[in-house]
VOKENU-921039 format. One record per atom (N, C-alpha, C, CB): x, y, z. Coordinates in pm, whole numbers, plus 32768, in hexadecimal, padded with zeros to 4 digits. Glycine has a CB too. Example, Ala and Ser with C-alpha at 12.3 -4.5 7.8 and 13.67 -1.06 7.14 Angstrom:
<rs>
85277DC7830C 84CE7E3E830C 85287EB6830C 846B7E418389 85057F1F82C4 85577F9682CA 850A80038313 85807FC4823C 
</rs>
This chain:
<rs>
67C238067F81 67C637DE800B 67A137528014 676E38328060 673E37197FCA 671836977FD4 678736367FA6 669D36857F8A 67E336717F37 685236207F03 68A436067F77 68A436657E91 68CE367A7FC6 692E36718025 68FD36128085 694E36F08060 687F362280B9 684C35C9810A 6856353C80F7 67DD35E48112 68373521806F 6844348E803A 68D4346D804A 6815347A7F9B 693634AD8023 69AA347F802B 69D8348080C2 69FC34C97FD1 69C134D68118 69DC34B78186 69B3344A81D5 69CA350881B2 692C341D81B6 68FA33A681F4 6902331C81AC 687533C08211 6956331E8152 697432C080F1 69DA3254812D 69AC330A8074 69B731DE814D 6A1C3178819B 6A1B3118813E 69F4313C8233 6AA630EC8122 6AE0308280C9 6AD23003810F 6B75309B80A5 6A442FBD812C 6A3F2F548161 699C2F2F8132 6A6B2F6081FC 69962EAC812D 691B2E648107 68B42E41817C 69462DE480C4 69072E2981F1 68AA2E0C8266 68532E8482A4 69002DD482D7 67DA2E6E82A5 67902EF682E1 67B72F198372 66E92EE482E4 67E62EC783C6 68112EDB844D 68942F23843C 681E2E5584A0 68DB2EFA83EE 696B2F4483DB 695D2FD083A3 69CD2EF18373 68E82FDB8352 68C530738306 689E30B8836B 684F307E828F 6835309183BF 67F030D08431 686B310E849F 67873053847C 68D630AE84C7 692130DA8528 699C312184C8 694A305D8594 69A6311B8458 6A08316D8411 69CE320F83FE 6A253120837B 694A321783EC 690F329883E1 691E32D3845D 6884329783B8 691A329784BE 691A32CC8557 69A53301856B 68F8325085CF 6A0E32B08542 6A9A32C28562 6AC433418501 6AF432318546 6AA433428486 6ACA33BC8423 6A81343F845E 6A92339E837A 69FB34208487 69B934A284A9 69F434E0853B 6911348784B3 6A23347D8596 6A50349E8616 6AD634DC85F7 6A553422867A 6B3634A485AA 6BC534C8858A 6BB03563854C 6C1034528514 6B5C356784E0 6B5135EB8497 6B27365484FE 6AE535E5841C 6AC2364A855C 6A91369C85C0 6AFD36C68613 6A2B365E860A 6B4F36668643 6BBD368C869D 6C2136CA8669 6BF2362986DB 6C3E36B285E5 6CB637058596 6C8C378B8591 6CD536D484F9 6C0A379B8572 6BE138208557 6BD9387485E2 6B53381B850A 6BB8382B864B 6BC6386A86CF 6C55389786EB 6B9A380A873B 6CB0383086CB 6D45383B8707 6D6538C186A8 6DBD379A86E9 6D5138BC8638 6D99392685E2 6D4D39BF85F1 6D9438F18539 6CF239BE8627 6CA43A4C8650 6CA93A6F86D2 6C123A4E8635 6C703A1A8743 6C5E3A3487BC 6CF33A1387F0 6BE539E687F8 6D2C39AF87F1 6D94397D8829 6E0939D08801 6DA038F5880B 6E1839F28778 6E863A488750 6E783ADC877E 6E933A4386BA 6DFA3B0D8797 6DEF3BA287CB 6E143B92884D 6D5F3BEB87C2 6DF23B2D88A9 6E2A3B2E893C 6EC73B1C8935 6DE73AAF899B 6EE63ACA88E7 6F743AC488DC 6FD53B3F88D0 6F893A7B8874 6F983B8A8864 6FD83C038839 6FBB3C6F88B6 6F993C3487A1 6F573C5D88F4 6F4C3CD28969 6FBA3CAD89DC 6EA43CD689B6 6FDB3C4989F9 70543C2C8A4F 709F3BB58A15 702B3C0D8AE6 70E93BED899E 714C3B8F8965 71BE3B4489AF 71893BD58909 71CE3AB889AF 72343A7289EB 724D3A0C898B 72153A3F8A74 72C439D18987 72FD39678949 72A938F18963 738639548972 728E38DD89F2 723C386089F4 71AA385389B9 7232383D8A79 716D38BE89C9 70FB38D589A0 70E438C68912 70DE394489C9 713B390D88BD 715738FC8825 716A3865880B 71DF395087F4 71BB381E884B 71D437938832 716337478854 724637628879 7116375488BC 709B370F88E3 70303722886E 706537488971 702637A88837 6FC437B687D4 6FED3774875C 6FA6383E87BA 706937748739 7085374186B2 708036AC86B1 710D37708681 709936648729 709A35DD874A 700335B28736 70D635C587DF 6FBC35FD8775 6F1D35D68776 6ED835DE86FB 6ECD362E87CF 6F04365586B2 6EB736748626 6EEE360185D4 6EDB371585D9 6F7635D385EA 6FAB3567858A 6F7A34DB858E 7033355C859C 6F5434C2861C 6F103445863C 6E8334488603 6F0C342C86D5 6E3934B38611 6DA434BD85DD 6DAB34C88554 6D5035368613 6E1334EE84F8 6E1E34EC846F 6E313462845A 6E8835438436 6E83341D848D 6EA333868478 6E2E33488478 6EFC334484DE 6DE3335384F0 6D7032FA8506 6D16331F8496 6D29330A8596 6CFA339B845C 6CA133BC83F4 6CC9337B837D 6C98344883DF 6D493366834F 6D6B331C82E6 6D4F329282F5 6DE8332D82CA 6D72325A8375 6D5131C18382 6CC1319B8367 6D70318E8413 6C60320883A3 6BDD31F083A5 6BAB31F68301 6B97325C840A 6BF1325A82C5 6BBE325A8220 6BDF31DC81EC 6C0732CD81B9 6C5031918205 6C98311E81CF 6C4230A98202 6D35311581FF 6BF130BC8263 6BA130338295 6BED300482FF 6B912FB78225 6C6B30298327 6CB02FF783A8 6C73302D842D 6D47302183A4 6BF0301D8439 6BB7306A84B4 6BDA3030853A 6B1D307084AE 6BF52FAD8552 6C322F7B85C1 6CBA2FBA85E8 6C3F2EF385AC 6D212FC68582 6D9830018593 6D8F309385C4 6DDF2FF88519 6D3B30D88577 6D2A315E8598 6CEA31728613 6CE631A18537 6C75311E863F 6C46311C86CE 6C9930FF873B 6BE830C886DC 6CF6309E871F 6D65308287A6 6DCA30F5878C 6DC42FD387A6 6DD83142872E 6E3331A68733 6E15321D8785 6E4B31CC86BA 6D70324A8774 6D3D32AE87C9 6D2D32758848 6CC232E8879B 6D0D31FF886B 6D0731D588EF 6D8E31D68946 6CD0315188E9 6DF831B988F3 6E6F31BE8931 6E8F323D8957 6ECE318A88E9 6E71329B88FA 6E8D332F8916 6E5233688979 6E73337E88B5 6DCB333E8996 6D7E336D8A0E 6DAF332E8A85 6CEC33528A03 6DC732AF8A7F 6E0832548B07 6E8B32AC8B23 6E3A31938ADD 6EE332BD8ACD 6F5B33018AF4 6F4533958B31 6FB533078A78 6EF633E08AED 6ED434528B28 6E9034548BAA 6E9134918AD6 6E4533E08BC7 6E1433D88C66 6E7433B78CC2 6DAA33738C81 6EC133598C92 6F33332F8CDF 6F9833888D15 6F7232DE8C99 6FCB33CC8C97 703134378CAD 7001349F8CF4 7065346D8C37 6F8C34C28D18 6F5F352F8D56 6F6134FB8DF4 6ECF355F8D18 6F6334848E12 6F6734548E96 700934588EC5 6F2133BC8E9A 706134388E65 70F734478E65 712934DD8E89 712E341E8DD4 70ED352C8E3D 711C35BC8E4A 70D8360A8ECA 70F5360D8DBE 705C35C88EFE 701E35F18F6A 6FF935868FC6 6FB636398F46 706135418FFC 704234CD9052 6FD534E890DA 70D5349A9089 6FCB355590FE 6F8035799175 6EF235979161 6FBC35EA91B3 6EC735A190D4 6E3D359590A9 6E073509907D 6E2C35EF903D 6DB234BC90BE 6D9334369086 6D1F34489016 6D6333CF9102 6CF134C19000 6C8D34CC8F92 6CB334C98EF7 6C4B35488FA8 6D3C34D38EDB 6D6E34D18E5D 6D4B343F8E16 6E0834EF8E67 6D5933DC8E66 6D3933588E2C 6CB1333F8DFD 6D5532F48E89 6C4C33928E39 6BC8338E8E15 6BBC339B8D82 6B7D33F58E5B 6C0833D98D46 6C0933F78CAB 6C0F33838C73 6C79344D8C73 6C1D33088CB5 6C2E327B8C63 6B9A326B8C39 6C6C31E98CC8 6B31329F8C70 6AAD326E8C54 6A8432968BC4 6A4932A68CBD 6AB533198B7D 6AA433178ADF 6AD932B28AA8 6ADA33838A99 6B64326A8AD3 6B8A32098A87 6B2531A78A71 6BF531D68AB5 6AE231818AD5 6A7231048AD2 6A08313E8A7D 6A2C30D38B72 69EC31B68A78 697231E98A1F 69A731E4899D 693A32818A3F 6A3632158971 6A6B320B88E6 6A68317F88A7 6AF9323B88E6 6A9031228909 6A89309188E4 6A02305B88B7 6AB530418958 699A30858902 6923305E88EC 68E0308F8875 68E130778952 691B3107882F 68E63115879C 695C310D8735 689831A68788 69D030F3875B 6A2D30D886F2 6A5A306086E3 6A90311D86F7 6A402FF58749 6A7D2F6B873D 69FF2F198742 6AEF2F4287B5 6A1A2E81873D 69A22E29873A 698D2E0B87CB 69B42DA186DF 691F2DDF87F3 68F92DD0887F 69582D7988D1 68702D968887 69852D10889A 69E32CBE88FC 6A6C2D0B8906 69FF2C1C88C4 6A822D7388B5 6B072DBE88D5 6AFE2E1F895A 6B302E1D884F 6A822E40896E 6A6E2E8F89DA 6AB32E5D8A56 69E42E9F89EF 6AAC2DD48A6B 6AF02DA98AE6 6B8E2D9D8ADD 6AB62D238B0F 6BAF2D9E8A54 6C502D9B8A61 6C682E2D8A78 6CAB2D5E89D2 6C2D2E9C8A3E 6C442F218A6A 6C3A2F4D8AF6 6BF62F698A29 6BDD2EF98B3F 6BBB2F048BE5 6C402EBB8C0B 6B192EA98C29 6C602E4B8BEB 6CF02E1C8C15 6D722E808C17 6D142DAC8BB4 6D7B2EBA8B93 6DE72F0D8B9C 6DD62F8A8BEB 6E0E2F2C8B20 6D662FC08BF8 6D5F302D8C53 6D7C30018CD9 6CE0306D8C50 6D392F958D13 6D5D2F698D9B 6DF52F3F8DAE 6D022EF28DC1 6E342EFF8D56 6EBF2EEC8D59 6F022F6F8D5E 6EEC2E9C8CE5 6EE72FD78D06 6F31305C8D11 6F1630A18D83 6F1630B48CA8 6EAC30868DC0 6E7F30EA8E38 6ED2309A8EB4 6DB830F28E55 6ED930118EAC 6F0A2FE68F2F 6FAC2FFA8F1D 6EDA2F428F54 6FDE2FE98E8A 70682FFC8E78 70A930848EB6 707E2FF58DE5 704B30F18E81 707A31848E9F 707231918F3E 701331FD8E50 700731578F7D 6FF6315F900A 7081311B9056 6F6631109031 70B130C5901B 7124308F9056 719630D8904A 713E30199029 719131338FF2 720931848FE9 720E320D903D 721D31A48F5A 7191321E9076 717E329F90E8 71B03270915F 70E032D29109 71F032AD91B6 722B328D9232 71BB32679289 727F32FE926B 71C1321A92F1 714A31EC933D 7112325C939C 7171316C9392 717B32A093CF 71483319942C 70E5336993D0 71CE33849464 70F033909348 70B233CC9303 701F33AA92DE 70F933D492B0 702C330792C7 6FB532C192A9 6F5632D59331 6FD8321F9283 6F9032D3939A 6F3B32B79413 6F07334B9442 6F9732649490 6F6733AF942A 6F4A343C944F 6EDA347093E3 6FDA349A944B 6EF134579365 6E8F34909304 6E13343A92ED 6ED434A7927F 6E0433DA9341 6D7A338B9344 6D77333D92B3 6CE933FE9358 6DEC330B927F 6DFF32D29206 6DBE324B91FD 6E8A32CC91EA 6DD131FF9267 6D9E31789265 6CF631769262 6DDA312B92E8 6CBE31BF92B7 6C3E31B992AE 6BF831F89223 6C1231F89325 6C3D324D91EA 6C2032909165 6C2C321890F9 6C9033129145 6C9E31D79101 6CAF316590B1 6C4230F690B7 6D2C312E90D4 6C1830E49127 6BB33076913C 6B2430AF9102 6BA8304C91E5 6B0531219113 6A94315990DF 6A93314F9043 6A8A31E5910F 6B193194901E 6B1831968F78 6B2231008F45 6BA231F38F35 6B53309E8F95 6B36300E8F5F 6ABC2FEB8F50 6B662FAC8FAA 6A6D300C8FAF 69E32FE48F9E 698C30308F28 69A12FFB9026 69CA30BB8F1C 697231028EC2 69AC30DB8E32 697031A78EE0 6A1D30A38E2F 6A55307C8D9A 6A082FEC8D90 6B19306D8D8B 69FB2F948DE1 69A72F1D8DCA 69262F388D97 69972ED38E40 68EB2F968DE8 68552FB78DCA 683E2FF28D2F 6820302D8E3B 68A530498D29 689330958CAB 689A30368C32 68FF31058C9E 692D2FD98C4F 69242F708BE5 68B62F078BC8 698B2F2B8BF6 68802EF28C34 67FE2E938C32 67912ED28BE3 67C42E768CC7 67762F4F8C0D 66FE2F9A8BC2 67342FBF8B27 66D130368C1D 679F2FD68B1C 67CF2FEC8A95 67E12F5F8A40 685B303C8A9F 67F42EE88A86 67F52E728A3E 675F2E468A1C 68412E088A8D 670A2E608A74 667E2E468A63 66322E9F89E7 663C2E648AF0 665E2F2489FA 66312F6E8983 66702F4588F8 664F2FFF899A 66EA2F3988F6 67302F09887F 67212E79883F 67B22F17889D 66FA2E2688A5 66C32DB1887D 66412DCA8836 66B62D5A88EC 65D42E028873 655A2E1B8849 65632E5587C5 65162E6B88A3 65A82EBD87A9 65C52F018732 65F22E9A86BC 66352F6B8751 66582E5486EC 66A12DEC8693 662B2D7A8657 67222D9886F7 65E92D4D86C2 656D2CE986A8 65142D25864C 65172CC4872B 64F32DB6865D 64902DF68606 64C92E018585 64632E7C8637 65412E27857C 65712E3B84E7 65812DB084A6 66042E8C84DF 65912D4884F0 65AE2CBD84BD 651B2C948476 65E12C4C8544 64B32CB584C4 643B2C8284AD 64062CE8842A 63E02C84853E 64302D65842B 64052DA683B2 64582D978346 63F32E2883C4 64EE2D668355 65192D2F82E4 64E92CC08298 657D2D1982F9 64BD2C6382F9 64882BDA82CC 64082C08827B 64632B6A8353 63B92C6182BB 63352C73827F 63522CC781F1 62CC2CC682EE 63C12D1C81E5 63E32D45816E 63FD2CF480FC 643B2D83817D 64642C7C8140 647E2C1880D8 64112BC980A9 64DC2BBF8101 63952BB18103 632C2B6380E2 62D32BAD8086 62E82B378155 62CA2C3E809B 62862C99802E 62CC2C807FB4 628A2D37804D 63522C997F9E 63A42C9F7F3A 63822C097EDC 64402CB27F79 63822BA87F3E 63772B1B7F09 62FB2B187ED1 63882AA97F6F 62802B4B7F0A 62052B427ED6 61F82B9D7E50 61A32B677F43 62352C1F7E5C 62382C6B7DE2 62742C1E7D5A 628C2CE77E01 62E62BDA7D81 63282B957D2B 62CE2B177CED 63A52B6D7D70 62922ADA7D2A 622B2A7E7D11 61AA2AB47CB9 61FF2A507D99 61732B227CF4 61232B777CAE 61492BA57C24 61142BDF7CF9 61C62BC47C16 61FD2BDD7BA6 62122B877B3F 62572C057BBE 62372B027B7C 623E2A9A7B20 61B72A6C7AF8 628C2A2D7B55 61662A757B5B 60C32A507B26 609C2AB47AB8 60452A627BAB 60BA2B317AC6 608A2B9B7A66 60C52B6479E2 60BF2C3B7A8C 614C2B6379F2 619E2B317963 61602AB1792C 62482B0B797E 61412A4F7980 610D29DC7948 606F29F8790B 6114296B79BC 601A2A557946 5FA32A61791C 5FA62AB078A6 5F532A90797A 5FFD2B1978A9 60142B5B7822 604E2B04779B 607C2BCC7840 60952A9177D3 60CE2A487769 605529F37736 615029F17798 600829B8779C 5F8629717771 5F2129C7771B 5F3A294277F1 5F0D2A3F7757 5EB72AA77702 5EF42AA97676 5EB72B467742 5F652AB77673 5FA52AD675F0 5F892A5D758F 60472AEE7602 5FAA29E475C2 5F98296C7587 5F132952754F 5FB7290E75DF 5EAF297975C3 5E2A296D7595 5DF629C8752C 5DDA297975FE 5E2F2A547537 5E012AAD74D6 5E442A907447 5E1E2B3D7507 5EB12A4E744E 5EF72A2473C1 5E96299C7393 5FB829F273D9 5E76294773EB 5E0828D873C3 5D8C2915737E 5DD02887744A 5D4D297073C8 5CCB29A873A9 5CFB29F47315 5C8A2A197431 5D642A377314 5D712A6C729A 5D8D2A03721D 5DDA2ACD72A8 5DD029A97249 5DE1294371DE 5D58290E71B2 5E3C28CC720F 5CFA28ED721C 5C8228B571FC 5C23291271C0 5C4C287C726A 5C36299A71D5 5BD429FD7190 5C192A0370FF 5BC82A9F71E1 5CA929F570ED 5CCB29E5705A 5C97297F7018 5D4C29DA7042 5C9529027056 5C57288E7019 5BC6288D7007 5C76281F7062 5B7F28D0704B 5AF628D87049 5ADB29536FDB 5ABA28F270E4 5B2129A56FCB 5B172A096F5A 5B4129CC6EC8 5B792A876F7E 5BA0296A6ED7 5BBB291D6E4E 5B5728D86E36 5C2C28C56E44 5B3528826E9C 5AAF28236E81 5A3F287E6E53 5A7827CD6F11 5A1028E86E97 59A929286E5D 59BB29636DBC 598E29946EBD 5A4B298E6DAD 5A4A29AC6D0C 5A3529466CB9 5AC329E26CDA 5A5B28C76D00 5A5D28446C96 59CF282C6C85 5AAE27AF6CD0 5981284C6CE8 58EF282D6CF0 58B428916C8C 58AE283D6D8B 58D0290D6C9C 588F296B6C49 58B829506BBA 58B129FA6C73 593429216B9F 596528FF6B08 5909289A6AED 5A0628CA6AF0 58E928146B39 589D279F6B1F 580727D56B09 58AC27316B9A 57DB281F6B57 574C28596B40 574528996AC4 571F28BE6BA9 57A628DB6A98 57A329466A1F 57A428E069AC 583029BD6A17 5804287669C0 580428166944 578627D06948 587D27AA6943 574E27B269AE 56DD274E69AB 566627B6697F 56C226F86A4A 566528336992 5619287F6959 561A288D68B3 563028ED699A 569528A56894 56B928A16807 568A281D67C0 575228AF67F9 56A527AE6818 5675273567E1 55D9272767C4 569D26CE683B 55A0275A682C 550B275E682A 54D327B667A8 54D627A168BA 551B283067A1 54F72878673C 5508283E66AC 553928E8674C 557E27F266B3 55A327A1662F 5530273C6612 5636274A6640 552226E56695 54BE2664667F 542A26B2664B 54A525FD672C 5405272C668F 538F276C6671 5383278165D4 538927EF66BE 53F427C765AC 541527F36519 5402277564BE 54B6282E650A 5432270A64ED 542C268B64A8 539B265064A2 548A262864ED 535E26636519 52C12641652D 5270269A64D9 528C265465C6 5287270664BD 523E275D6465 528D279963F2 520427C764B3 52C327576397 530B2784632C 52C227D662C6 5344271862F2 52EB282C628D 52B7288B620F 530428696194 52CD2933622B 52A928386132 52C927F960B7 528A28586045 528F276060B4 52EA28CB6004 52B329125FA3 529D28AF5F2F 5308298A5F82 522A28945EE2 521C283D5E7D 5218289D5DF3 519527E15E99 51E3291C5DFD 51CA29685D93 51EB2A045DBF 5136294C5D65 51EA2A545D5D 520F2AE75D84 519B2B1F5DFB 52092B515CEB 51302AE85DEF 50C12B265E30 508A2AC05E83 505B2B5F5DD2 50C62A375EA0 508129D85EE4 50E529A65F49 5048296C5E8A 50CE298C5FB6 51212938602E 50D728BE6063 513C299760B4 5122285B6079 50D727EB60DB 512C27DF614B 50C2274F6099 50CC27DB61B9 511927C06242 50CF273A6275 510B284B62BC 511126C36286 50DC266162C5 50ED26466352 50FD2606628C 507826126381 50802609641B 50AD25656435 4FD92635646B 5124255C648F 515124CB64A4 515724B36530 51DB24AA6466 513324366557 5130241B65F5 50D124306635 517F2456663C 50ED243366BF 507324386728 504E24E96721 50AF23F667E4 4FDA25026721 4FAF258B6724 4FA225C367BB 4F27259766D8 5001261967D0 500826526862 4FE126E7685B 50A0264268A5 4FD8272868D5 4FB727AA68D4 503127F5689A 4F8D27D6695E 50BA27D768B7 51242813688B 512C280D67DB 519B27CF68D9 5101278A67BD 5106277C6727 50B027DB66DB 50DF26F26700 502D27E56719 4FC8282966CB 4FEA28BD66DD 4F31280566FA 503128F6674E 504A2967675B 50C6299966F1 505F297267E4 5121293F66EC 518E294F6681 5161295365EF 51EF28DD668B 50E828F565EA 50B828E2654E 5076295C6531 504E2862652F 502C299B6585 4FD42A16657B 504D2A816552 4F782A3D661A 50AB2AA465A2 51082B0E6584 51562AE86509 51662B2965FA 517E2A6E64F2 51CA2A52647F 516B2A6763F1 520429B86490 51092A4263FC 50AD2A4B637C 50942AD06351 50242A0B6390 50862B3E63C0 505F2BC96398 50D92C076376 50132C1B6405 51442BE663A8 51D22C1C638E 51F32BEF6311 523F2BF163F2 51E82B7862EC 52012B446271 51AD2B8161F6 51EB2AB9627D 513B2BB06214 50E72BE561AE 511B2C5D618C 505F2BF361D1 51362CBE61ED 517F2D3F61DC 52022D376195 51982D7B625E 52592CC361B6 52CE2CCD617F 52DC2C9F60EC 53212C8C61D0 527D2C4760CC 527E2C076037 521A2C545FEC 52562B606030 51BF2C976021 51572CDC5FD2 50F72C785F90 51992D345F64 50C62C135FF2 50812BA15FB9 4FED2BD95FBC 50992B116011 4FB32BA75F49 4F1E2BAB5F30 4ECD2B2C5F4D 4F072BCD5EA2 4F202AB45F64 4EDE2A485F8D 4F2329FF5FF5 4EC229F95F24 4EE429E1607B 4F25299C60CE 4EF5290960EC 4F2829E86137 4F4A289E60C7 4F0F281560CF 4F4527E3614B 4F3127B56052 4EE327AC6188 4F0A276F6219 4EF626CB620E 4E9E27B3629F 4F5F268A6218 4F6B25F86200 4F6225B26286 4FF325D361B7 4EE6255F6298 4ECD25226308 4EE4248D6300 4E4F2541632D 4F36245B628C 4F4823DA6293 4F9823806303 4F7823CA6228 4FFC23E76336 503D239163B1 4FF723AD642B 50D823B263CD 4F7523D16446 4F3423E364AC 4ED4237564D5 4EFE2454649C 4EE42320652A 4E8722AE655B 4E1722DF65B6 4ED9224165A9 4E21234965D9 4DB423756648 4DA32403663D 4DDE235366E4 4D2D244B664D 4D1824CE663A 4C9E24FE669B 4CFE24E665A3 4CBE25466705 4C4625616763 4C2325E56736 4C64255C6807 4BB9260E6793 4B7A268E6784 4BCE270B6781 4B20269B67EB 4C22271267D8 4C97278667E3 4CE2278A6765 4D06276B685D 4D0327186737 4D60271A66B6 4D0F27556641 4D94267F668A 4C8727126639 4C30274865D8 4C2427E965DB 4BA9270865EC 4C0F28266655 4BF728A0666B 4C6E28F06647 4BCC28AF66EB 4CEB28C5666C 4D6128FF6637 4D5E291565A5 4DD128AF6656 4D59289D655A 4D5D28AD64CF 4CEC290D6488 4D532824649A 4C79291D64D6 4C1E297664A4 4C5029F064BE 4B9F296664D3 4C862A246529 4CAF2A94655A 4D222ABF64D9 4CE82A7C65FD 4D7F2A6164CA 4DF22A7E6469 4DA02A9863D5 4E6A29EE6463 4D522A3563AD 4D1C2A636332 4CC42AE7632B 4CD029FB6302 4C852B0D639C 4C3B2B92639F 4CAA2C06638E 4BE42BA56431 4D0C2BE663D9 4D852C5963DB 4DBB2C576340 4E142C2C6456 4DCF2BEF630F 4E132BD7627C 4DBC2C1E620F 4E1E2B2D6252 4D322C0C622F 4CC02C5761CF 4CC42CF461E5 4C1D2C2161F7 4CEE2D166261 4CF92DBD6262 4D7C2DEA6229 4CF02DFF62FE 4DEC2D8C6203 4E4D2DAE61CC 4E452D98613A 4EAE2D796206 4DD82D6160FF 4DC32D49607C 4DDA2CC2604A 4E0A2D9C6039 4DE42C6B60AA 4E102BD5607D 4DA82B7A6098 4E922B9C60C7 4DA02B1B602E 4D222AAA6040 4D692A3D608F 4CDE2A635FA1 4D2129F160DF 4D5D2980611E 4D1328FC60F8 4D5E299561B6 4D5F289060E8 4D3A280F60C0 4D7227AB6105 4D5227FA6043 4D1427556146 4D3F26D76191 4D4A266E6142 4CE926B161F8 4DB726276154 4DD525AE6105 4DEF25336151 4E4725C460B2 4DE424B66136 4E1524486172 4DBA242A61FC 4EB02462618D 4D3F24556202 4CF72422627C 4CE0239F6269 4C772464629C 4D03234962DB 4CE022BC62D4 4C5822AF6308 4D4022636321 4C1A222E62E2 4BA222096304 4B8722176397 4B8F218B62D7 4BDB21E363EC 4BC921DE648B 4BC2226E64B9 4C49219064DC 4C1022C5647E 4C09234E649D 4BA523966484 4C5C2388646E 4B61236E63FF 4AED23B963EF 4A7D23896415 4ADC23DA6381 4A7D230E645B 4A0D22DD64AC 4A1923246530 4A10223E64BD 4A9B23406567 4A98238B65E9 4A78241065E4 4B0F2385662A 4A9924566579 4A7824DA6557 49C624E96553 4AC624FA64C1 49982496651D 490C248664FA 48E0247E6590 48E323FE6492 48F6242365C9 48BB2403664C 48CC247D66BE 4904237A667F 494D24B26699 495B253A66F4 490A25B866C6 49F6256A66F5 48D525A9665D 4881261E661C 48EF269265F3 4806265E6691 4972266D65DF 49C126DF65AF 4997270E6517 4A5C26B665B6 499827A56521 497527EC649B 49F828216463 4907286864AF 49E5280463CB 4A4E282A636B 4A0D28896311 4A8927B1631C 49BA28DC633C 4985293662D8 49E629976297 491C29816313 49CE299861FC 4A3429E661B4 4AB929A56193 4A502A596201 4AC8291F61BE 4B4728E761AE 4B2928686141 4B8828B86247 4B8A287560DB 4B8028086070 4BB1279660AD 4BCE28225FED 4B802724606F 4BC626AA608E 4BFC2657600F 4B68265360E1 4C46260E600A 4C7625A65FA4 4CAC253D5FDB 4CD425D55F48 4CA124C15F7F 4CD2243B5FBD 4D6324375FDD 4CB723C65F5E 4D99246C5F61 4E3F24605F6E 4E7E24F05F37 4E8223D25F03 4EF924ED5F54 4F3B25675F3C 4F3825785EA3 4FCD25695F7A 4F5325265E55 4F42251C5DCD 4EBF255F5D89 4F4624915DB4 4E4E25275DCE 4DCC25595D9B 4DC525F15DCD 4D4B24FA5DD6 4DEC26225E3F 4DE726A15E51 4E3727015E04 4DFB26AE5EC3 4EA026D65DD8 4EED27285D88 4EBA271E5CEB 4F8326FC5D9B 4E8526AE5CC5 4E3D269E5C40 4DCE26FF5C50 4E0726055C1E 4D7026FA5CA7 4D0327405CB6 4D3927E55CA1 4CBE27185D49 4D9927FD5CF3 4DBD28A85CE6 4DEF28A75C5F 4E3E28F15D59 4E3F28525C1B 4E6928705B8F 4DEE28785B26 4ED127FF5B61 4D7D28405B47 4D0E28495AF4 4CBF28C65B12 4CBB27D25B02 4CE329135B7F 4C9F298F5B93 4C20297D5BF7 4C7329C65B06 4C3229155C49 4BBE29065CB7 4B5928BB5C7F 4B7E298D5CE9 4B68284A5C40 4B0927F45C02 4AA927C05C6F 4B5027815BB6 4A2427975C68 49D827695CC5 49F426D85CF6 495D27795C98 4A6826905CB0 4A9A26105CD7 4AE026205D5F 4AFA25D55C6C 4B1A26925D78 4B3B26BF5E0E 4ABD26E85E50 4BA5273C5E16 4A7F268D5E99 4A1026A95EF4 4A0B27245F5A 4A0326385F3E 49D227835F51 49D827E25FCA 496E27B36030 49BC287F5F9E 49A827AF609B 496527766118 48EB27DA612D 49D1277161A2 488C27886148 47FE27ED6150 47ED281961E7 47612792611E 483827F46231 4843283B62B1 487427DD6326 47B7287962D5 483827616330 486627036396 488A26756357 47F626F56403 490F264C6374 493C25C3634F 48F625656398 49CB25AB6364 
</rs>
């Protein structure tokens, strides 16, 4: 049903006013055709005559043509066709029955048809056609019939009625046309605004996409930079470990002896690395003697002395004796002033002396520290 209704009211036109008038013409023509084919045909069959059948056929044909014209968007032509038919019907009634002045009053529906099927200014054209036809038909009627049937007063009243009807129809049609024009302009403004909004949305989406791509690129660059930084940190850590290993080298001099020289500035990291390296090396080499060479140390503080004592104590627990060699005079003075205790740790002037003492089996030439240097 909806499909049929959509097809019925579909007008081949783009102008909104033409579409409106076309829908009216199509609906009116379709309704009249249905009435003619039902009620009109029934009444004609009750009292069939050739004239009635011809009139019914012609009327049906005219409304079918108007229906087709309306569907095609030729609303003005279809409207004039119906108005012509209505005008002929009203005027022919006066010719067939000239004694009745009321037949031509059916010209009023012609004005009404013009108000809904034609443009406002065309109402006055239809009014002119009606007046011309009315006075033309009146001239065909003999004077005695016009006078006896009060036709002239009726024509005067009909003229006033047609003018009033045309004026009212024009005002209504003009108001409707103005409202439709304003609505159409408003629709165009809304469509233009929607178009601008769509363009702005597209532009915004494009900018968002570009910004997202830029942020993605920046994120990738940051990730690459972070990866390079991590690699740099790892390399630096490895370098620090290498430097620490070089700062605390382990030198196995005999099967049971290792030498660990301390080189450079004594820092907390160096002392921690020295402690770990010494104990690990004792276990790895199975050393029974640990020689700590302090020749490369220019300054030794209390913390460094405490770390060396802790390392020697831990080495003793592993079965290893510790010997300090290469203590410089200024370092010795500093340790004495600090009161550093090296109890249980042997000392020797040089590495050679320490190794010689070990070879002789722990001779007294290698002095055992009495407790405090």
